[in-house]
N, C-alpha and C positions, 0 to 999 in steps of 0.2 A: 626616570618615563615609569607610572606607573603600568601596571599590565592591564586595565581597562583600558587605557590609552592605546597601549602598543593592541593588543585584541584590536579597537579600533584602526589602526591604523593600519592591520592585515585586511580589515576588510575593505577599506577604500584602495587597496592597493589591489585588491582582487579585480574590485569592481570598472578600475582603469584598464587591467589585464584583459577584464572579457572585453573591454570595448574596444581596446585595441586588438584584440584576436580579432574581430567584426571587423571593424575597420582594413586589416590586413588581410584579411579573406576575402575583401567585396569585388577584388577583381580575379581571385584564385577559388574556383571551384574546391578543389580537393582540400584545403587548408580548412575551408567552412565543413566539408564531410568528415573531417577527422573531428572537430569541436563538437559536433554530433554523437560519431560514432564514440568518443572517449566516454559519454555520459550511460552507453546500454552497455549493461553486463546481463546474462544467464545464466541458472543453474539447471545441471539437467534434475528432473522430475523425478521424488521419489516417496516414501510413507513418511507422512509428518507428523506432528500432534494436531497443529490446527492451519487452519488457511485466512488469512488474513488482505482481505482487499483494501487497499489506500483508499480514500476517501477524494471523489476528483473522476473530471470523467465518466461519468456516470450515461450510460449504461458499459462501458467496453469493459471495465477491470469488475465488476460484476458476472459478467456474462462467462470469461473466464474463467473466474474461484469457481465459479457453478458446477463447467465442463471438470474444471480438477477432484468438487465435491463428487460427483457422479460415476470420475472414474474410479474413486474407494481410496482415494490417496489419503483425506485426513478426515475424521467422525465431524467435526463441526467448523463453521465460521464465523470468525473475529467481526463483529461488527461494531465500528465507534461512531459513535453520536459527537457533532463537531457543536462544540461550545458555543453558544449564542453571541451573536455580531450585534455591534452597534446597531446595523440596518435593522436584523431580525427581532432586535427590542423598541426600535420608532417605531417601525409597524405594528408590534402589539401592543404598545401605548394608544398607535391610534385606533387599535383592532382590526388589525387585518393578519393574519395570521399566514405565513410563509411558508409552507410544507420545506422540512427540513431536509436535507440531499441524503439524510443516509437512511431518512422515509422513504426514500424513493429506492434506493441501495437494496435496502431489506422487500421492498414488494420485487423489485426484478431480480433476487435472487431464488426467492420463493418461486416465481411464474418461472423460471429458469431450471425449477427443481429439484431446491434445498428447503427441505420439511422447513417450517417454522422452529421444531425442537431442537433442530440442529444450529441456529444461528444464535448466539452467545454476543451480548447488548453488554461491553460494560459497564457497570456504574459510572467511571468517570466521562468527562467529557474532553473533545480534545482540540487544537485549532493546531494546525501544521506536523509535518510529519514528527519530530521528535515527541511532543504532548501523544498523537496519536498512538504510537507505537508503545511510548510506559505505560498508555490502560492495555493493549492487547496484552503486555508481557505481565502485568498486575496478575490481569484473567485466570491466563495459564497456570500462572505460581498458585492461585487459590483455587485453582483446580487442580492441579498435581498435589497439593494439601487434602483436599474436600478426598479424594481418590484414597490417600497414603491411610488418612487417618478414615475409612470408611462412612464419610459422610456426603453428599447428592452434594454434586455442584449447584450454585447459587447462579443465578443472572436475573439482569430484568429483566420484566416481563413486560412486552410492547404488543400492544392489539394488533392483530391479523390483517392484513390489507389486503387487494388481490390487486393485478395487475391485468388489462387485456392483452389480450393476444396483441403485437405488433412487428413490428419491421426487425426488432431481434430476434424476433423467432426463428430467423433465418441461418442463424450461427448457433444452435443451442443444439445441432446434432452434430456439429462439426466435430472430430476426432483430437485428440491429444496428441502432438507428433512426439513421440519422448517412447523408453524402451515399455514392450508389453508388460513385460517380466515384470515391470515393479509396479503393473496395474491389477486392481483387484475389484471383485465386486462391492458395490455399492450399499449389497445387504449388509456386508463381513467386516464395514468399515475398520479400522486402525483403533485401536484403542492406544493414551497416549503412551501406555506404559509400553506399549509394543512399539513407541516410536522414537524407544530412544537408541543410543548409536553407543560405539563401546566406551566413550569419553562420558557417559551420563547426561548429555546435552538433550533437550528437546531441538531438531530440529521444524523448525515451519517453514509455512507456504506464503512468502510475501507477493502479493498482484496489483503490479504497477501501470501507470506508463511507459514508456520504452523510453523513454529521453531521462527518468525519475530512478530508475532503477541503482545507477551506481550509488547517491548515495542516501536512497532505502536500505543495500546492504548495510552502507558503513553505519547509520544511525543504528540499525537493528541488535550490530556488534556492540558499538557503544551504550544503548541501551541497556542492553543481558548480560553486559561485561564476558561476553564470546561462554557464557554458560548455554545459551543457543543456536544451531547453524542457521542461516538464514539462506530458505530454498528462494532465489529473487525470480519471479517471474514476468514478464513484458504482457499484456493484453493483446493477444492475435490482432484483435478488430481495431486497435489502435491504429485510427491512423495519421499518428503522426513519422513521417518520410526524413529521415539524418539527410539524404540526396536533396532533399528542395526546403528543409526547414527555414533557412531566414526570408522566400519568399509570402511567409505566413506570418503575419506580426502576432497572433497571439500566441505561436509555437516559437517566435525569435526572444520572446519578453519570457517563455519559458525556459530558452536554454540560456538565457542569463541570468535568472533568477533559479536555478542549476548549480551552476558557478560559485556565485554567489552561497547558495546553501552548504557549496562545500568547503568554501571559505571560511563560514559559517562554524560547521563542522571542526576544520582543522585548528581553527581559534579558540575551540575550547565552549562552543556555543554562548558568546557572550548577546548578542542577538535574539533576545523573546520571540515566542511565535509572533 
C-alpha cells in the first residue's frame, strides 16, 4: 500500500471515528462535552513578537487581538489575506465585488485601537490554517532578518478604512484576565528582540476560536519546526459553548472539521486546504 493511500485511509477512519463518537454521545452529554473540551487549549499570556488573529468568525478574534495589543504584549498584529475563492472570482467576473473578510478584520482592529502602522499584511495569501500560519511565520522571519541587518521591515500597504462604532465597542474596554506583572504599557511595546526566550525562539500569540485552539497550536509547531513557541488564546467573546455545541448545526460541523483537521495533521497534511 502506498503512502498516499495509507494517509487517505487514516483520514477515512478518523471521519468514521468522529461520526461514531457523535452517535455514541447522543444519549450521553458528558461524552459530547469531552469531545469539544479536548479541542480547547489555552496558554498564559506573556510578551511576544507578534499577535496573529486567524481568519474567520469576525469580529471576535480581532477584538481579542486588539485587547492584547492594547495591553502592550506585542508590537504588531499580523493579518493574513484570504486567497480568492471560486465564488469571489465568479463574482468579480460579474462585476460584483465582495468585501474580503480580511478587510473587515483590519477595520475591526483599527476601530478597536490598533494603529494601521502596527498591522502587518503578508504578501502571501492563505486558505486554511496551514497556509495562513505559514504566511505569518514567513513575515516574522523577514522582519527578524530586517532588524538584524539594519533594514526597515517591509509590509504590504493597504488603504486604510474605518468602521463605525457598533455593538462590538462594548467589548473594547474589557480587561484581559492574566498576570498583570506581564502587562506593559502600549506606548512601550516590546520589540521582537526582547520577545526571545532562553532558547532564542520567538513566542507568538495566536488568537482563534475555542474549538480551533488545539489544532492551531499543533500547526504552528509544525510550520515553525519548533523555532517559535505558540501562545494560543481563545477569543473571550467567542460564543462557542462546549456544553451545548451539538445543539447548533454550525458548531457541530466545526467540531467535526476540527477532528478531521487533526487527523490531517497527524497524517502529514495529505489533504490540501
